[in-house]
C-alpha positions as CSV (number, residue, x, y, z in Angstrom):
1,M,65.6,196.5,24.8
2,I,63.4,197.6,21.8
3,T,59.7,197.0,22.5
4,E,57.2,196.5,19.8
5,P,55.6,200.0,20.2
6,L,59.0,201.6,20.0
7,A,59.8,199.5,16.9
8,L,56.6,200.7,15.2
9,L,57.4,204.3,16.0
10,L,61.1,203.8,14.9
11,T,59.9,202.4,11.5
12,K,57.4,205.3,11.1
13,Q,60.2,207.8,11.8
14,L,62.7,206.0,9.6
15,Q,60.2,205.9,6.7
16,I,59.6,209.6,7.0
17,L,63.4,210.3,7.0
18,T,64.1,208.0,4.1
19,S,61.1,208.5,1.9
20,H,59.7,205.0,2.8
21,R,62.9,203.2,1.7
22,F,63.7,201.5,5.0
23,E,61.7,199.6,7.5
24,I,62.9,198.1,10.8
25,L,62.4,194.4,11.3
26,L,62.8,192.7,14.7
27,N,63.6,189.1,15.4
28,D,63.2,188.4,19.1
29,G,65.1,185.1,18.8
30,D,64.5,182.3,21.4
31,A,65.9,183.2,24.8
32,R,65.8,179.5,25.7
33,Q,68.2,178.8,22.8
34,G,70.5,181.7,23.8
35,Q,69.4,183.8,20.9
36,S,69.1,187.6,21.3
37,L,67.2,190.3,19.6
38,E,68.2,190.9,16.1
39,V,67.5,194.1,14.3
40,C,67.4,194.1,10.4
41,I,66.5,196.6,7.7
42,L,64.1,195.9,4.9
43,D,65.3,198.0,1.9
44,S,62.3,198.7,-0.3
45,Y,64.6,199.7,-3.3
46,T,66.0,196.2,-3.5
47,G,63.3,194.2,-1.6
48,Q,66.1,192.6,0.4
49,V,66.4,192.3,4.2
50,R,69.8,193.1,5.4
51,P,71.7,193.5,8.7
52,V,72.1,196.9,10.2
53,K,75.9,196.6,9.9
54,S,75.5,196.7,6.1
55,M,74.2,200.2,6.1
56,S,76.3,203.2,5.0
57,G,77.3,205.9,7.5
58,G,74.5,208.2,6.3
59,E,71.9,205.4,6.5
60,K,73.1,204.6,10.1
61,F,72.9,208.3,11.0
62,L,69.3,208.5,9.7
63,T,68.4,205.2,11.6
64,S,70.0,206.7,14.8
65,L,68.1,209.9,14.4
66,A,64.8,207.9,13.8
67,M,65.5,206.0,17.0
68,A,66.1,209.2,19.0
69,L,62.9,210.7,17.7
70,A,60.8,207.5,18.4
71,L,62.3,207.3,21.9
72,A,61.4,210.9,22.6
73,E,57.8,210.2,21.4
74,V,57.5,207.2,23.8
75,V,59.0,209.2,26.7
76,Q,56.7,212.2,25.9
77,S,53.6,209.9,25.8
78,M,54.6,208.2,29.1
79,S,55.1,211.5,30.9
80,G,51.5,212.9,30.2
81,G,52.3,214.7,27.0
82,V,55.0,217.0,28.3
83,E,56.7,218.6,25.3
84,I,60.3,217.6,24.7
85,T,62.3,219.9,22.4
86,S,65.5,218.6,20.9
87,L,68.3,219.8,18.8
88,F,70.5,217.5,16.7
89,I,73.8,218.7,15.4
90,D,75.9,216.8,12.9
91,E,79.4,217.9,12.1
């Protein structure tokens, strides 16, 4: 599940990677109504909110990378500042 602090870090990382083009928006839905978490993208070029599935392959890759970097940042802060080094390889 994506928590609010993680969503803020994800948006920060995604903005860095996309020159402030994309922002993550979360709609928690209503669990009583059977609705689940919905993740959307605010595209600052068009001003439109769109579903993640409408993103191109490159945009999805950058979003996934931003998610990994944000998650690593959360884990690092929760483990007392232990440095986590990562290497991402794309074909």
